[in-house]
N, C-alpha and C positions, 0 to 999 in steps of 0.2 A: 665721419661726422660732418654735419653742415657748418660751414665757416661762420654762419650767423648765429650759432647757438651760443648762449652765454653759459659758461661753465663755472660752478662754484665747488668749494672743497670742504663746506661745512654745511649742515642741514640749515635750510632757509625757507620758511613757510610763507606763502602769500596769504595775507588775511582776507577774509570774506568780504570785507568792506573796501577792499583796495581799489575797486573800480566804482565810481559814482558819476553818473551821466546827468548832465545839467538839462533843464528845460528850456526849450526854445519858444520865445514869446515875442509877438509883435504888438498887439493891441492891449491898451489899458481898458479897464472896465468903462471908462467914460468915453471911449471911442477914439482917444488920442493914440498916435503912433509913438512907441518908445523910442527915444532919440537913439539914432544909429542902427535901428533894427532894419533887417533886410525883409522887404515885403514883396509879395507876389505881384505880378503885373496884370491887373484886372481893370478892365474898362467898365463903364457904367452899366452897360447891358448885362455883362456876366455877373457882376456884383449884385444886381437886383434880381437876376435869376437864382443866384445862390440864397439870397435873403428870402425870396418868395417860397423856395423849396423848404427852407427852415421853418417858416411860419406855418406853411401848409401841413408839414409833419406834425407840429404841436396841435394844430387845430384837429387834424385827423385823429390823433391820439386821445385827445380830450373827449371828442364826441364818441368815438368807439369804445373807449372805456365805460362812458355813460350807457352806451347800448348793451354792453355786456351786463352791466348791473341791472339793467331792465329786463334781462332775459332774452335779448335778441341775439346775442352771441354767446357761444360756450366758453370763449377764452380771448384774452386779448393781452399785448405786451407793448408798452410804451418805450419811447426813446427820449423822454422829457429830460432836458439838462445835457443831452449828448448830440444835439442837433449840429453843432459846428464840426464835430468829428465826422458824423454820418453823411453830411452833405458836402463838407469841405474836401474830403478825399476824392469823392466823385467828380468834383469840379477840376481836379488836377489831372484827370485821366483823358485818354482819347476815348471816344464813345465805344470804340470797337475793343478796347481792353475788357477782359473777363473779370466779373466780380463774383466771388464766392463768399457770401455773407453768413452771419450767424443768425440772429433774429431781432436785431434792433436797428437795422440799416434801411428802413423804409424811406429815409430821407435821400439816400443815393438813387433809389428808384424814381422818386419824385423829381429829382434833378434831371435824370435821363429822360423823363417825359411819360412815365407810367401814368396813365390817367386816373381820375377819381373812380370812374366806372370799373377799371381794371382792378383797383384796390378792393372795391365793394364785391365784385364777382368772387374774388378769391376768399374774402372774409365770410361770405355767405354760402360758399360752395354750390352756386347755382350752375345752370346749364352753360353759362358763358365763362365759367372758371377754366383757366388753362390747365389746372390740375384735375379737373373733372370731379371736384368734391372729395377727393381722396385725402387731402391734407387738413390739419387743424388750421384755424384762422392764423394769419401773419405769415404763413409759409409761401411767400410770393415767389415767383420765377417768371423770366421772360427771355425766351430765345432771342426775340427781336432786339431787345436792349442788352444782350450779353450779360445776363444776371441769372447765375445758376439757382435753381429751385432750393430753397432752404430746407435742411433736414433737421429733425429734432435732436438726435444724438450729438452730444457735445464734441466739438473739435474735428469731426470726420471730414469737414471741408478743407481742413489745413493740408493734410497730405495730397488730397485730391488737387489742390491748387498748385502744388509743386509738380505733380505729374502733368497737369494741363499746361503749366508754363514750359515744361521740358518739351512738350509736343510743339509749342509755339516756337521754341528755339530751333528745333529740327526742321520746322517748316519754313523758317526765315521770315516769320510774319512781322517782325518789328513791333510786336505787341507784348503786353505784360499781363499777368493775372494778379489781382489783388484779393487776398483772403483776410476777412475780418473776424475777430474773436474777442472774447473777454479775458481778463487776466486769470479768471478761474479755469477757462479752457486751456490756457498755457500750462496748467498742472497735468494735463492729459498726456499720455505717452505719445499720442499722434502728433502733438506739437513738436516734440523733440525729434521724432523720426523725420518730420517734414523739413525741419531746419537743417538737419544733418545732410539729407538727400539733396536739398537745394544748394547748400554750400559746395558739396562735393562735385555735383554735376553743373554747377554755374548756371542757374536758370533764371529767367526773368520774372520773378515772383517777388511781391511786396507782402510782408506779414504785418498786418495792421492790428495792433492790440489795443482795444478800448478798455483801458484801466479805470474802471469806475468805482473802485474801492471795495466792491462787495461780489462775491460768488454766491448769489442768492443772499443768504444770511451770514455768510462767513467773511469777515473783514480781511483786507489784505495782510494784516499783522499776524493773522492765524494761518495764512496760505503759504507764506515763504519768508525766509530770513534775509535774503539778499536785497539788493537795490532794484526792486521791481522786476520788470521783464526785459528791458532793453539790454542789460549787460549779458544776458544769456546768449544773444547773437554773437557776441565776441568770442565766446567759448566754442562756437562752431565755425569760426573764421569768417563771419559775416559783418557787414557794416550795419550800424544802428543809429537811431536818434530819438530822442524823447522830446515831445512837443506838448504845449499847453492845449488840451482837447477842447477847451472852451473858447479858444481863439481861432476862428475860422480862417483868418489870414495866415497864421502860423501853420495850421493843418495843411492848407492848400500849398503853401510854399514848400514845406517839408516833402509833401508828396510829389510835387513837381520835380524836385531834386531826386527823389527816390526813384521816380520813374526814368529819369535820364540814366541812372546807374543800371537799372534793370534792363531797359531796352537797348541802350547804346553799349553797354559792357557786359551784358548778361550777368550782373551781379545781383544776387538776391539781398533784400534789405529788410530790416525789421523796424518799424516805426511803432513807438509806444505813446498813445495819446492819453494824457492825464485828465480825467473828467470825473463826473459824479452822476449817479442815477438818482434823479430828484424823485422819480415815481417809485412805485413798488416794483420788485422784480417782474411780476406779472400780476394779472387779475386774481390769481390764486393766493397772492402774498400779502402779508401785513408787516410792512417795515418797522412798525412801532415796537415790535418785539425785540429788535436787535440794534436799533439806533435811535438817537434822541432829536428832538426838534432843533436844538441849538446847532447841532451838526448840519442838518438840512438847511437851516436858514443861512449858515455861513456860506453854503454853495449857492443858494438862491441869489445871494448878492453877486454871484459870478455868472449869472445868466447868460449863455452864449448868444442868444437872440437879442437881448437888450444891448449886449456889447457891440454886436454888428450894427444894430439899428443906430446907436450913437455915433458909429463911424460914418455910416451913410448919411446921417443928419449933418455931420461936420463937413461932408463932401458936397452938400447941397444936392444930393441925389435922391433925397426922400424927405418927407414932411409928415406932420401928425394927421393930416387930412387923408393922405394916401394910406397911412397905417390903418386908420379907421375903416376906410373903404375896403381895403384888402381883407381885413378880419371879417367883415360883414359878408363879403362875397364868398369867401372860403366856407364860412359857416353855413350858408344857404346852399352852396354847391354839394358840400359833403352830405347834408341832411337830405337833399333831394336825390342824390345818387343812392344813398343808403335805401331810402324808401323804394326806389325802382328795383334795386338789387334784391331786397327782400320779397318782392312780388313775383320775381322770376321763378320758374320751376327748378327743382334741384336737378342735378346732374343725372343722366340716365342710368339706371341700375346695371344695364348691360356693360357700361363702360368700366365696371369693376374688374372685368377679366380680359380687357383689351390692352393693347400697347407693349405687351411683353412678347407674346407669341404671334406669329403671322396668322395662324389659325389656333384659337384656343383649344387646348387638349380636352379630351372627354371628361377628365376628372373635374376640371374647371366648370365646364358646361353643366355637369350634374350639380355641382355646388350652387351654381346660379339658380337652377331650377329648385333646388331644396329651399333657397332663400326665398324665391317668389311664393312657393307653397306656404312658407312660414308667415309671410306678410299677409297672405289671403286668410290664413287660419286665425291671425290675431289682428285684424284691421284696426281696431280701436288704438292700438299701440303705435300706428304709423300713420303719417298724413296721407290724405287720398292722392296726393301728387307723387308719392314715393316711387321714383323711377318709372312712372307711367303704368304701374301695376293696376289692373283691374281688381277691385276688392270684392267684386261680386262673386 
């Protein structure tokens, strides 16, 4: 028997609420620092880079949801209200660290330098889209920026992140992998398998849970009985922290410390960021059916962008004139890039069967020919630019 084991001689149960993890917060909503709070070391240049990425994300989301409503896009998914989490975590990383996101982390890509044109090419699936038009809108990916292409199935990226981080450890890269997911995805079996594997193998992975209160329409109160997601890490022998997900300084500092544990000690870490999804789950969702305006207004008062803006104003790093100019420039740039991306031809039809086999097998080649014949037979149902097919 281990000498550290505590032995009892009568039944003693541990209650389910025995472990309650506090929330780490730095910024008040008015932009002031909470007395005694530990803050990240950010200079003016990085602080403004973070803020611009947050504002860009919201402008992009507003414009592209409008485009979906106009019939220009088939689908869109916003991150409104969660920008402090999705940008703040990326700011704490080395640019060569791998990110395996869910589908609300466009802010991380924006921070790393994904251009407006790259966003638009993916959204419209044109001939410049890295995914060659195979994915739904918002399924971004960038090899250059170490951002794994998003997959629709929930939570699949979580065990993949553990495996990738194990490879980083074996290669001695001094890098980590961050995987991002919602609290609903933490109900999937993949989540538990990934945490157990990471803890046993001691790999440099950070599990970042965006707890925004809802798994589409299911509130947290109907998802789990315990104290959120962070305590689950303790059950697997991992370290964890809960942070105010609307406080970009707290998110950044928590992730900086988590990265140290991951890279310097090969310790997996779980970070739970408490936030709220101000927008609908997606363009296919109507949140009025499962939550009320009073609840939304409560969280609008905690707007993460306004909170950081107030802090920047207090630092004398920002002013209202700059704010107005930034918004005008971003809106014009997004609109211009959208128009150009729409005008580009779609990805080539032949690309449907490439990138898996060195030489596409006969079965796939025949299927492609059958598709081309189908398009020629029903030309009215397909645009004339469909994969460059001659409709004649």
